[in-house]
Structures are given as structure tokens and as C-alpha cells.
C-alpha positions in Angstrom: 221.9 117.1 111.1 224.2 116.7 114.1 224.2 113.0 114.7 226.5 111.1 117.1 227.5 107.6 116.2 226.1 105.1 118.6 228.6 103.2 120.8 227.4 99.7 120.6 230.4 97.8 122.0 228.4 96.8 125.0 225.7 95.0 122.9 225.7 91.5 121.5 226.9 91.6 117.9 223.5 91.0 116.2 221.9 93.7 118.3 224.9 96.1 117.7 224.7 95.7 113.9 220.9 96.1 113.9 221.3 99.4 115.9 224.0 100.7 113.6 222.1 99.7 110.4 219.0 101.4 111.7 220.9 104.6 112.5 222.8 104.5 109.1 219.6 104.1 107.1 218.0 106.9 109.0 220.9 109.3 108.5 221.1 108.3 104.8 217.4 108.5 104.2 217.6 111.3 101.7 221.0 110.5 100.3 221.8 108.8 97.0 225.6 109.7 96.9 227.6 106.5 97.4 230.7 108.4 98.5 228.7 110.3 101.2 227.3 106.9 102.2 230.7 105.4 102.5 231.8 108.2 104.7 228.7 107.8 106.9 229.0 104.0 107.2 232.7 104.3 108.0 232.1 106.7 110.8 229.2 104.8 112.3 231.1 101.5 112.2 234.4 102.9 113.4 233.0 104.8 116.4 230.3 102.3 117.1 232.5 99.3 117.3 235.9 100.8 118.1 238.1 98.9 115.6 241.5 100.0 114.5 240.7 101.0 110.9 237.3 101.2 109.1 236.9 102.3 105.5 236.3 101.7 101.9 238.5 100.9 98.9 236.6 102.0 95.8 236.9 100.3 92.4 238.7 102.8 90.1 239.7 100.4 87.4 237.2 97.5 87.2 238.9 94.2 87.6 242.3 95.9 88.2 242.5 98.5 90.9 241.0 99.7 94.2 241.7 103.1 95.7 241.3 104.3 99.2 237.9 106.0 99.8 236.3 107.4 102.9 237.7 105.9 106.1 238.4 106.3 109.8 241.8 105.5 111.3 245.4 105.9 110.5 246.6 106.5 106.9 245.5 103.7 104.6 247.2 102.2 101.6 246.4 104.4 98.6 246.0 101.7 95.8 245.5 98.0 95.9 245.5 95.7 92.9 242.7 93.2 92.5 244.0 89.9 93.9 246.5 91.7 96.2 246.1 91.4 100.0 242.7 90.8 101.7 240.9 93.6 100.0 242.1 92.5 96.5 241.2 88.9 97.3 237.6 89.9 98.4 237.3 92.0 95.2 238.3 89.1 92.9 236.1 86.6 94.8 233.2 89.0 95.2 232.6 87.6 98.6 233.4 88.5 102.2 236.8 87.4 103.5 237.5 87.0 107.2 241.1 86.7 108.3 241.6 85.8 112.0 245.4 86.3 111.8 246.6 88.7 109.1 250.2 87.5 109.6 249.1 84.1 108.3 247.4 85.5 105.2 249.6 85.1 102.1 250.3 88.4 100.6 248.7 90.5 103.4 249.4 94.2 102.9 250.4 95.8 106.2 249.2 99.4 106.2 249.3 99.4 110.0 251.6 97.1 112.0 249.0 97.0 114.9 246.5 95.1 112.7 246.0 91.5 113.8 242.7 90.5 112.1 240.6 91.8 109.3 237.2 91.5 107.5 236.6 92.7 104.0 233.0 92.9 102.6 232.3 93.5 98.9 230.0 96.4 98.1 227.7 96.0 95.1 225.8 98.7 93.2 222.2 98.4 92.0 223.2 96.5 88.8 225.4 94.0 90.7 228.6 95.8 89.8 231.4 95.9 92.4 231.6 99.5 93.7 234.1 99.0 96.5 235.1 96.8 99.4 234.5 97.7 103.1 237.7 96.9 105.0 237.8 96.7 108.8 241.0 96.0 110.8 241.3 95.1 114.5 244.2 95.1 116.8 242.8 91.9 118.4 243.3 88.5 116.8 240.2 86.6 115.5 238.0 89.7 116.2 235.6 88.9 113.3 233.2 86.0 112.8 230.0 85.0 111.0 227.9 87.5 113.0 230.1 90.3 111.7 229.8 89.0 108.2 226.0 88.9 108.4 225.7 92.3 110.0 228.1 94.1 107.7 226.7 92.5 104.5 223.2 93.7 105.6 224.5 97.2 106.0 226.3 97.2 102.6 223.1 96.2 100.9 222.2 99.9 101.2 224.3 100.5 98.1 222.4 98.0 95.9 218.9 98.2 97.4 216.5 100.5 95.7 214.4 100.7 98.9 217.4 101.7 100.9 218.5 104.7 98.7 216.7 107.9 98.1 215.8 108.7 94.5 215.6 105.1 93.5 212.7 102.7 93.0 
């Protein structure tokens, strides 16, 4: 399948996220591989919204360590401890973290000096286990808000929803 990621930057955020989620679910219709899905969601979000860095940090040691997974953008940090930086904070809290100014976030890990704001969304598997976190960085301050949280959390439910994944349910 030769798909092109939709460019949705001209749309209102709720509409943009709905369009990207619809495209992602269609592309992933027969896929049950979480790494392939992470690669697909990363590409769709990165090219669709035009942010600086878009990708996943996978849980490789539950409760202890995240490792870079599929992403789009400049080189990412390879390993992040739970509790370290925005990704580690979201992993420990098991909730979305929005940071309007990364320079004001205690312990922020700077993988790219151009990053000014960040959103990190936990990704849960079918049994409620933390699989990864979705990390998106922007070169604009305060780029993320509640609409981003809602849209991204809806997309990430693909990983836990039997109806959203092939071979399940």
C-alpha cells in the first residue's frame, strides 16, 4: 500500500486529529504488530502536523527503562529511566504530560536544543500494561493543549482496543 500522510495543519485540531486517526486505523486495519503501528502513527503524526520530533519510547524494563522506538525527526535519546525527563514522568504517572516550556520543566532531557514544548502520552496494551510513551516535541512554545491530549489519547487507544487491532476480539 502506497499511502501518503495527510497534511492536516490547515484544519482545526479536533478535525485534524479525527482525519489522522481515521487514516491510521485504515492503514493499520490488518496489522497487529505494535512496532509497525508505532512506526505508522509516528509518520502520520509527524508529517500531518509538522512537529520537530514525533516518536515512541518503548518500555524495555517495566518500571525502570524506556528505549527509543520508531520515530521521525533528528536523533533521539536512546534510553530514558522511568521518572527522568518528560517521558519518564509520564511513564511513572501513567498519564499525559503537557509541557508548554521545556526549559522550565525540572530534569528536562534535551535531545534537540530546538525543542521548546512537548507532549508525552502513555500507550497501554490490551491488559492495561504500559507499552510505551508517545513523545512529540515542537520548536514553538506552548504548542500543545487539551485538544492535542484528547486527539492523541484517542489515537493511542489503538494499542489497547480489541476493536482497533486485527486478530483481536
